[in-house]
N, C-alpha and C positions, 0 to 999 in steps of 0.2 A: 741275615742282614742284606738289605736291598742295595743295588748298585748306587742309588742316589745317596743313601746314608754313608756308604763307603767313600763316595766322592767328597761328601761334606766333611767327613772325618779327616780325609787327606788334606782338605783345604784349611781346616781349623788351625794348624800350627802356624800358618802364614797370615792369619787374620787376627784382628784384635779380639781379646777375650770378651764375650758378650753374654748378656742374659739369655736364657732359653726362651723359646717362643711361649712356653706355658706361663712364664712370669713377666711378660712384657707389660710395661706401663701403658695405660690406656687413657684416652682423652675423656673429659666429662662432656655431657650434652652441650653445655655452654661453650666449651672449646670447639667442639665440632661445628656448631652453628656459626661461631666466629670465623673459623677458617674457610668455610664455604662461601662467605661473603666475597673473598678474594681481593677486592679493591675498595678501600675506604678512604675518607678524606679528613685532613686536618684543616682547621681554620684558625690561623694565628692572627689575633686581632686584639689590640689594647692601645695604651698611650704610646707604645713604641712606634705604632703606625704613624704617629704625628711627630715624633722626635727624631725619626730616622735611625733609631737604635735597634739592636737585637736584644740586649739586656738593659732594661731600665734600672735606675738606682733607687727608686722609691720616693724621690723628691718631686716627681712630676705633679703638676697641678691638674686636678680633674677638669679644669676649665679648657684644657687643650683637646679634650675628647668631644668631637662634634661631627659625626658622620651624617652630613645634611641630606644625603640621598639614600640613607640606610634602607636596605631591602633584603631581609633574610630569605624571602621567597625566591629572589633572583639567585641567591647563592645555591639554595637547595634544589631549585628547578634545574639549574645548570648542572649540578652534580647528578641529579636523577637522569637527565638526558645523556650524560656521559657514562652511565652505568654504575655509578658508585652506590654502595649499599648502606653506608653509615657516615655520619659527620660528627667530628669531635671539635668542640669549641674551647678555646683557651679561656675558661671562665675567670681564672686568675693566673697571670704569669709571675715571674720573679719580682717584678716591680710592686706587687701587692695590690694593684688596681683591680677592682672587681667589676665584672661586666653585668652584674645583677645588683639590685638594691639591697644588699646584705644588711643585716642588723648588727654585724660584728665590727664594722669600721666605717668611717666617713669617707674613706678612700675608694669611692665607687662611682658608678654612673649616676647615682642619685644627687651628686654634687657637680655634675657636668651640665653644660648648656643644652646637651642633646635631649630633645623632647621635654625641655624645661625641668630636667631632673626626674621625669616620670618614666623614663625608658628602662627596658630590661632586655639586653641583648640575648641572654640565655633563654628567656621566655620565647622570644620571637624565633630563635633558631629551633628550639624544641617544637614549637607549633608548626613551623614550616616543614620540619622533618615528618611530623604526623600527616600533614596535608599531602606531601608527595611520596609518602611510603618509605622513607629512609629511617634507619635506626639512628638513635641519638646518643652521643657520648660527651663526657666532660673531662677537661684537663684542669687540675687544681694544683698549682705549684706548691710543694712543701716549703721551698726556700722563698722567704718573704722579706724583701729589703725595706719595706715600709713599716711593718708592724713592730712597735717597741718591745713587745714581749718575746720576739724571736730570740732564741738562744737560751730561754728558760723553760722550765717544765710547764709554765702557764700557757706557752704557745701551743702545746699539743691540744689543750682544751679549746683554745681559740680556733685552731685548724679544724677540729672535729665539729665545732659549731657551723663553720662554713660548709664543711662536707655534708652535714646533716641537712642544711638548707637546700643544697643542690640535689640531694638524694630523695627529698620528700616533697619538693614543690614543683617539679618539672616533669612528672610522669615517668614512664619506663625509661631506664638508662641502660644501654647495651655495653658500654665500655667506660671505665674510669681510668684515667691516665695519671700515674704517679711518676713525675720526672725526678731523676736522681741528680740533676745538674745543680752545682753550687760553686760559687766563685772561690778561688784559692784563699782569699783573705776574708771570707765570710765568717761570721761568728760560729763557734762550735754549737751544734744542736743535735740532741738525741731525739730522733723522730719516733713516735709510737706507731710504727707501721702496723704492728700486730693489731692495735686498737683501730686504726683506720680501716684495715681490711675486714675486721670483724663487723664494723658498722656497715660496710658495703654489702657483706653477705647477709646481714639482717634486713637491710632496707631495700636492697636491689639484688635479690639472689640470682637473677638471670644474667647479671652484668659480669663481663670478664674484667679482670684488673691487670693493667700493664705496669711493669717497672723493669729495671735492668734484670731482675730475677723473678719475675712473676708477681703473684702466685699463679696466674692463669696464662699470661702471655709475656714473653721475654723480648728484650732488645736484641736486634740482629748484630749489634756490635759496631755499626758505622752509620753514617747519615748520607751515604753516597748511593744507596739503592741496591746494594749487593748482598744477597744471601750467598753463602759459600756453595760451591759445586757439590760438596758433601754437606748436607744439612739435616741433622737429626732433630726431631722434636723433643728428645729427651736430654736432660742435663742432671748433674748432681748439684742440687741447690743448697747444700749445707754450707758452702763457702762463699755464697753470693748474697748480696743485699742491694737495695736501691742505692745507686751511687758508688757501690763497691763491686766492680765487675771486671772480668777478664774478657775484653772485647773479642779476642781471637777465639776463645773457647765458646762464647755465646754465638759467634758467627757460624760455627760448625756444629754445635751441639755435641752430644756425647753418646756413643753407642752403648756405653755402660750405665748411662744415667738412669736413675730410679724415679725421676720426676718428669712427668709429661708436661712440658711447658714450651709450646711452639714459638717460633720466632716471628716477630713483626718487623717489617722493613720500612722504616720511616725515612722519608726523603722529601725535599721541597721542589716545587716546580720552578722556583727561582733560586739564585745563589743564597739568598737569606731566607729566614723563616717568616719575617714580617715584611710588609709591603715597603719598598723603597723605590721612588720614582726613577732613580738612575738604573734600576734593573729591568725597566720596561722592555728593553731590547734583548734581555737575556733569559727570556722565558723558554723553558724546554719545549721542543717541538713534539708533535704527536708521535713521530717516529722514535724520538728519544724516549718517550714515555713507554712505548711498546717494548723497547729494549729493557727498560726497568721491569716491566711485567714479566718478561722471560727470566730475568735475574732475581726475581722475588717470588712471585706466585709459581713460576716454573721451576723453582728450587725448594719447594716445600715451605714457603713462607707466605706472608700476606703483605700486600702493598698498601701502605698508609701514605698517601700523597698529600702534601701540604699545598693548599691554594689560598694565599693570604688576601683577604679583602683590602681594598685600597682606602684612601682617606675620605672618599665620598661614602664609603660603606657599601661598596659593590665589588663583585669579582670583576677584574679588568677584562676587557674584550680579548686581549691576546691570550690570557689564561683560559678563558672559556673556549676560544677557538681551538686551543691546543688539546684540551681534554676531550672535546668532541671528535677531533681528528683521531686521537688515541683510540677511542672506543670504536670509531668507524673502521679503522684498520684491523683491530682485533676481530670485529664482527665479520669482516670480509675474509680473514684468514681461517677462522674457525666455523664458518657457516656450514660447510659440507664435510662431514666425516667420511672419508673414502673407505674406511673400514666397515661401515654399516652395510650389512648384507653379506659380508665376507667373514668377519670375526663372529664369535659366539654372541648371540643377541644380548646376553647379560652384560657384555663388555661395551656396549654402545648405547645403552638405554638411559644414561644419565643418572642412575641410582647407585649410590655407594654400597648398598646392602645386597646387590646382585653381583656375583663375582665368578671368576674361574679360579679354582684351587690349583695352583701351578707348582709342580715339584721343582725343586732346585736342580739346575743343569738339564732339565728336560725342555727342549725348545717348544714354544707356543707358536704355531705356524698359521699364517693367514694367506689364503689363496684367492686370487681375483679372477673373474671370468675373462677379463681383458686386461692388458697391461695398464698400469696407472703411473703417473708422474707425481712425486711428492717430495717435500723437503722439511716437513715438520712432523713430530710424533708426540703424542700425549700418553702418559701412563699414570694411573692412580691406584693406590693401595686402599684396601678397606681398613682405614686407620682406626676405626672404632674398636678393632681388636688388637691394635698396636702397629708399630712400624717395623717392618721386617727386612726389606730389600737392602743389601749392602753393596752389591755389584751386579752389573748385567751388560748385555750387548744386543745390538740390533743388526740384522744382516738381511741382504736381499739375494734373490736367485738370479744369476746372469744368463741362465739357459743351460749351463753345464756345471756350475758350482755355486756355493754360498760365498758371498763377498761381504766384508764388514762395512757397516755404515757408521756406527758410533758405539762407544762404550759409555757407561754411566755408572754412578754410584747410587746414592740414596734416591728413593722415589717419594715415599710418604704420601701426603695429601695429593700432590701433583708434581710430575716431572715433565718438562717440555724440552724436547731435543730439537736443535736446529742443525741443518747440514745442507750440502749441495744437492740439487735435484737428482733424484734417482727414478729411473723408469724400470718397472718390473711387474711380474704377475704373481710373485710370491715374496712375502716378508716373514721373518721370524724374530721373536724376542726370546732371549734366554737369561734367566736370573742365575748367575754363576755363584753367588754367595748370598746367604740370608740368615736371619735368626730362625733356626728351626729348619725343617725339611721342606716346607712349602711356603709359597707366597699367595696371599689373597689379593689377586688382581681384580680391581673393581671396574676400571674403565681403560679402554684403549682408543686412541684417536690417530688417524693418519690424514694429513692435510697438505694442501699446496698454499704457500704463503701469498698474501696480497703483494702485488708489485710495489706497493707503497712502503712495505717494510724496509 
């Protein structure tokens, strides 16, 4: 028995019981592609934009919907310039108003004054995404406060017709968002989620599906932009369903979970999800968004940032300026990987399938020709073969001894560490606990943060 194995066995009594490395749940290709996008955008837009509400009640007249300066290209161009990879439009929110000229109800843009009833928000957003190279997604609220059939079995057929229209008429769809929200006094309704999901798999097989419990992507458990410090991509999904979820459990995931369903961190750039004029002075700053990035992408999640169009049908100047500053700061921080040329080449090439097989409790040391000063570190696992890291630590050489910088727990797709500046010519990372005897480390980055962070 090797010393590494002996050490691992000594640690196991003090660690959660976990699945062995040989049986680790693994992501599908669509889940891998989704997580590598890192930053995606929500676009909350409907009659609520004009009523100053967050949840409409379904009695709103289509006549109030009239974004006279509507320009989906401005939305998507702004997102593209800020580095976002996908945009999800609220095709129908809880009020039941449809942003496309659906055949299922009169409660849609076809009965609004916008473009004389000939407009189609979903079409224009999808087209703009193709023009600027973003992926496209749709949100279709299961809860519908306008539709009379809601609460009966007939509503499932109604909903599937709407879903089919979106899945067949607007080109490739990368994500379908199933919201579990429903008011406490809403009618009882048994949703046919299995049927909804089967339709997505049939008509858009490359799309990931979000709900509180997947099946592809799960909720992070809050709307404040925080994945947990310990965040597993695995959960036990047998006790969860859309709208029925343990937010604390979803926030951390489960090292024993048999289902690979990574977390999506959804948060708004404003206090509300829809545009409200009174919130124009409350837009998150670029620096604030950078912090959200560390707390989401940097904790093995994905950042889904909501940027709501205003009543003119444009993204507001303050919101656009903020997301551009956000990307500018990130680019400045992560432009130069100080580990390049010092760490093994496969760890700094940007490819997840080149890696260093690192034994548990064996330090991975990086030596520099000259001392460097840094305060950020990036670690990535090869998650295509599962998530392994449970605990680890980073240290630096002070000339006579190794000194601690920071400890960490899960890594997964990406772990970003922040700490006070350190100057040294040697750094080492040790994975002190993992599923199995080794860790597949795909990427390592050492950086000096932008002064604007």
